[in-house]
C-alpha positions, -999 to +999 in steps of 0.1 A: -469-349-361-501-354-343-525-382-345-561-373-353-589-386-330-607-417-340-639-396-337-646-366-359-612-355-375-615-327-378-497-102-637-479-086-608-488-049-611-460-024-616-447-011-583-437+025-582-401+033-571-391+062-549-391+095-568-417+084-594-451+101-597-476+087-572-449+074-549-461+073-513-432+076-489-450+061-460-460+029-476-428+010-484-396-002-468-363+011-479-353+000-515-389-007-522-392-037-499-424-045-481-431-034-446-425-055-415-454-076-401-465-071-365-437-079-341-411-083-368-380-063-372-365-077-403-391-096-422-413-086-451-451-084-450-475-098-476-503-122-481-477-149-486-499-177-474-530-174-496-540-157-529-560-125-526-597-132-531-622-110-548-630-077-532-661-073-510-663-039-494-634-029-516-656-019-546-646-033-580-633-066-567-599-065-583-571-088-572-543-077-551-520-105-560-512-126-591-512-163-591-487-188-577-451-184-589-454-147-594-432-124-573-452-112-543-466-077-544-448-051-523-474-041-498-484-008-484-493-005-448-524+007-431-516+020-397-546+036-383-563+019-354-596+004-343-592+028-315-615+050-335-642+024-330-643+032-293-652+067-303-678+055-327-693+034-299-692+061-272-696+091-293-729+082-309-746+080-275-759+115-274-766+115-311-792+088-308-821+107-323-805+135-343-815+130-379-826+095-369-837+082-403-808+099-421-783+085-397-798+050-399-793+052-437-756+060-432-749+027-413-738-002-434-747-038-423-733-072-428-737-108-415-723-114-380-708-149-385-704-166-418-686-197-406-702-231-400-728-224-373-721-258-356-686-245-348-698-214-331-685-208-295-711-214-268-729-183-254-717-175-218-741-185-190-758-156-171-745-148-136-765-151-105-782-117-113-792-129-148-765-107-165-743-118-193-710-105-207-709-086-240-682-093-266-677-070-296-651-075-323-636-042-335-623-044-370-602-020-390-605-025-428-578-013-452-602-012-482-593+014-509-630+017-518-633+055-520-612+084-533-607+096-497-596+062-484-571+058-513-557+093-508-550+086-472-539+050-477-519+053-509-512+022-530-532+034-560-527+001-579-548-017-552-580+004-556-610-018-553-590-048-541-601-072-514-598-056-480-578-069-450-586-069-413-554-051-404-567-040-369-586-065-347-595-059-311-619-079-290-638-057-265-652-076-236-677-059-212-682-078-180-716-092-171-721-067-143-706-039-164-680-032-137-650-036-161-639-038-197-611-058-213-597-053-248-575-078-265-556-068-297-543-095-321-512-087-342-524-085-378-499-111-391-507-137-365-506-171-382-536-194-376-561-216-394-591-201-410-625-217-407-648-224-437-667-192-446-695-185-471-700-150-486-736-141-479-737-118-510-727-143-537-728-177-518-691-182-526-676-207-501-640-204-489-628-238-476-612-241-442-574-236-445-553-266-441-522-246-433-515-215-412-524-181-428-523-145-416-553-135-396-559-103-416-568-124-446-601-133-429-619-101-441-613-111-478-629-144-473-665-132-475-665-102-452-663-093-415-684-123-406-654-145-414-631-124-391-657-131-364-657-168-372-619-169-371-618-153-336-643-177-323-624-207-337-592-195-321-605-183-287-637-202-281-652-169-271-687-162-283-689-128-301-721-109-300-714-081-324-688-066-347-681-030-357-659-022-387-646+011-399-624+023-427-594+045-420-608+076-437-629+079-405-598+085-383-592+120-396-628+132-393-634+115-360-603+130-344-614+164-356-649+159-343-638+155-307-612+184-309-581+163-307-566+134-286-537+141-262-507+118-268-472+117-252-437+110-265-406+110-243-385+128-270-389+149-301-400+125-329-399+126-367-410+094-383-390+098-414-360+079-427-331+092-447-346+076-478-379+093-473-400+066-456-421+068-425-455+081-415-443+117-413-454+122-377-435+151-362-440+160-325-422+177-298-413+159-265-442+158-241-480+158-246-497+171-277-534+170-287-534+155-322-562+154-347-569+150-384-541+137-405-517+139-376-539+114-356-537+091-386-499+094-386-497+086-349-517+054-354-497+044-385-462+051-371-438+023-368-405+040-376-396+059-345-416+041-318-400+015-294-380-010-315-396-002-348-420-032-348-457-034-351-460-045-315-447-011-305-473+005-329-500-015-311-489+000-278-492+035-293-527+026-305-537+015-270-525+048-256-545+067-282-576+047-274-574+052-237-568+089-241-597+093-266-621+076-242-610+099-214-615+129-236-651+119-244-659+114-207-640+144-192-647+173-216-678+189-230-675+178-266-708+161-266-727+191-252-720+212-283-748+205-308-727+214-339-699+191-328-724+164-319-740+166-353-707+163-370-697+134-348-729+116-355-726+121-393-690+109-394-695+080-370-725+065-388-710+070-422-678+052-413-695+022-397-703-013-409-720-034-382-739-066-378-777-065-380-779-065-342-763-030-341-778-018-374-797+013-361-789+044-342-812+034-314-793+000-310-759+019-310-774+042-284-784+013-262-750-002-266-732+030-257-753+033-225-740-001-214-704+008-222-706+040-203-713+021-171-677+010-170-654+033-151-623+044-170-600+029-143-615-005-149-607-006-187-577-028-195-559-028-229-539-059-237-521-075-267-525-113-273-493-129-260-473-140-290-441-157-301-422-155-334-429-182-360-401-207-368-388-185-396-391-153-375-413-136-402-447-139-385-461-145-350-481-172-333-503-172-302-480-179-272-494-213-262-498-210-225-502-173-220-525-167-249-547-196-239-548-182-203-558-147-215-586-161-237-598-182-207-599-152-184-621-133-210-642-164-216-648-168-179-655-131-174-625-126-151-613-090-150-579-084-164-571-057-139-570-081-110-595-061-090-623-087-089-628-111-061-615-146-069-642-166-086-647-202-079-637-221-110-665-243-122-658-276-140-664-274-177-692-295-192-700-303-228-731-311-247-710-334-268-711-369-252-677-386-248-670-418-267-659-450-250-623-446-238-610-472-262-624-451-291-608-418-281-576-411-301-550-392-282-516-379-292-492-374-263-463-349-266-434-341-243-436-304-233-413-307-202-385-285-217-380-252-199-357-222-204-332-238-179-340-275-181-338-300-209-369-321-216-373-353-196-367-382-219-395-406-225-423-386-209-446-388-238-442-426-241-446-431-204-479-412-202-491-428-234-484-462-219-503-452-187-533-441-208-533-474-226-534-491-192-564-470-183-583-482-213-574-454-238-560-479-263-558-454-291-532-433-272-499-428-291-467-410-282-454-383-306-417-389-301-406-364-328-417-334-307-402-319-276-420-286-269-420-261-240-452-260-220-452-246-185-483-265-175-499-297-188-527-290-213-552-309-234-561-294-268-588-304-292-596-289-327-634-289-329-665-288-308-674-325-316-642-336-297-648-314-266-665-342-247-637-367-255-611-341-243-629-335-210-632-373-205-594-376-209-588-348-184-610-365-158-593-398-163-559-382-156-570-358-128-563-328-150-586-298-143-611-290-170-596-254-172-566-270-188-587-283-217-588-259-246-599-256-282-570-250-305-565-246-343-529-258-339-539-295-335-557-319-357-569-343-330-570-345-292-534-337-280-521-341-245-490-320-239-472-332-207-459-299-193-430-288-171-453-292-141-454-330-146-418-340-152-421-372-131-446-397-118-479-409-131-502-389-109-509-354-121-512-326-094-525-293-108-511-261-094-537-236-083-544-210-110-539-175-098-561-160-126-536-132-131-533-116-165-500-128-181-472-102-181-467-109-218-501-094-225-486-059-218-516-046-199-524-008-199-550+007-176-575+031-191-569+058-165-531+058-169-523+093-179-485+089-174-481+065-203-456+079-229-443+064-260-405+057-261-389+073-291-361+055-310-330+079-307-325+075-345-358+093-351-354+124-329-349+159-341 
C-alpha cells in the first residue's frame, strides 16, 4: 500500500485443433495452449488484463476476445522483429527521390502521441554545440489487415482484429551522432497505460488503474498510444515512431540479398507434436532471406531456454547483421534492387507526420548513417518476473538506470568520457513541506541480508521532524532496492519529489517518474541500512549487466541451440 500525495493524486471464436484444416503449427503451444510470454517458460500468453478494443490499422475492427467470464482466446504469436525497421530507416537513404510522389503515397501516417499532452516527457536540452539527441520508437504491429499478413501470421479467425505492439524498440541517437543505443521492451511487460484518445474517431481510453501488458497499447487508439506509454514509463521524450507490419520482413530480407546469422549447432524449430517456427539451419553462419528470415525472427522453440527473452537476443543479432550488410556491401548501388527496396520499405511503413515524406526519411537516414557500427549498442530492458511468474516487470533499479542513461544521453557502450551529472530541476514548483505527502518503504533487504527492521518508520519519523508532517511509513512492505530512490507518478509531483530529495541529501538522479506508485514514495535502500544521514554512492554510469548489451560490430555472436532441437 502506498499513500498518495496530498497534491495532485495522480462468443469465444472456435479454435482449430491440430490436424484440422487451417491449423498453423507455428502458432500454438502443445495441446492447443497459448504461447509463452516474453521471458516465460511455462506461462500462457493472452490479453488477460484488458478486453480487446476495436481494430484500428487492423481493418474491419473485429474483436479478438469475448467479454468477461468467457474463456480466453488461444493466441497465435507474431515473432518477426522491429529489426526490419532499421533496414527501412537506412535502406531508404539512396531511394530519396526515386518515384518521389509515388513513394510518398505509399507511406501511411498517424499521430505521434495521443496521450495527455501535459504528461509528455520534457524535450532534452541541447548540448554545448546546440545539438540534441534523437529518439525514435520502432513498433512491430501484428495486424492481420491484409491477405499477405494473414497468410504469414496465421490465426485466420482474428482477421481485422485490433493490432498489438508485439515488438517495441527505442532507438536513441546521441546528440553528437557519435553513438546509438537501442532498448527493447519484452512484449508482455506489465505497466500502467496512460489515457489515450483515438484521433480517427475521438474515442477515449481511460488510463488503466491496474497493470496491463505493454503490447495492448497499440489497440488503444494507434501507435501514438504506444509512444505515450513509453514516455510515461521512461520519462524519455520520443521524437518519432516508425511502425511496420510483418509482411515486410520477407520482402525486405529479399531486397538486401539476405542477412547472415549464426547458430552453434544444427537447429530445427519443430516439436514432436508439430509446433515451432519451422526454422531449419545447419551449424555455423547462413545468409537468410524471405520466409526463412521471418522464421528466424519468430523462433522461440530451439533458441536458448525457449523463452521470448532468447528470441529477443536473436532479433538483436539479426538487426546488427542487417545494418552491417547495408553498410558493407553494394546492395544500394544496384538500381533495380534499390527500386525494390524503396517500394517495399515505403509500402510497409506507418510513421508520424514528422517523418511522413521520402525526403524526411532521407534526412533521417543521413543522421543515422553518421553513427559508426561499433558504436551501436543493443540492449533489453532489465526485467524481473511478476509475482505469479506469468509476466515480467521492469527491474526497479536496473531498468531505471538504463532509462536514465538514455535520458541523459550517456552512451551505453561505456566509451564516452564521464559527464558531469547536473542537478535536475522542474518547472513544477514544490509545495510547502507540510503539504507534501510521502510514503516511506523499507527496501533494505538484499540477496544475503534480511531487511533492517523499522527503517521505514525511522525515516518517516525523521521526515516529520524536518517538517514533512504528511510522511507515513508503509510497514506492510519490505522490498529489495540496492540504492535509495524517490519515485513519483506524474509530472505535477516532480517538484515535490525533488524538494524531498534535497531535504534528505539524496541526489536528484535518484528521483524518477514511475507508473508503479500512486504518490511520492521514498524507498530506503540497502545503501542506507543505518543512521539518519544519507550518503550517496558515486554513480558509475555503466550499463547494467542485466541489459544484456550487444555491440553492433560483434560478428562473433552466435545463437545457442537447445540440444532438444538439433538434427
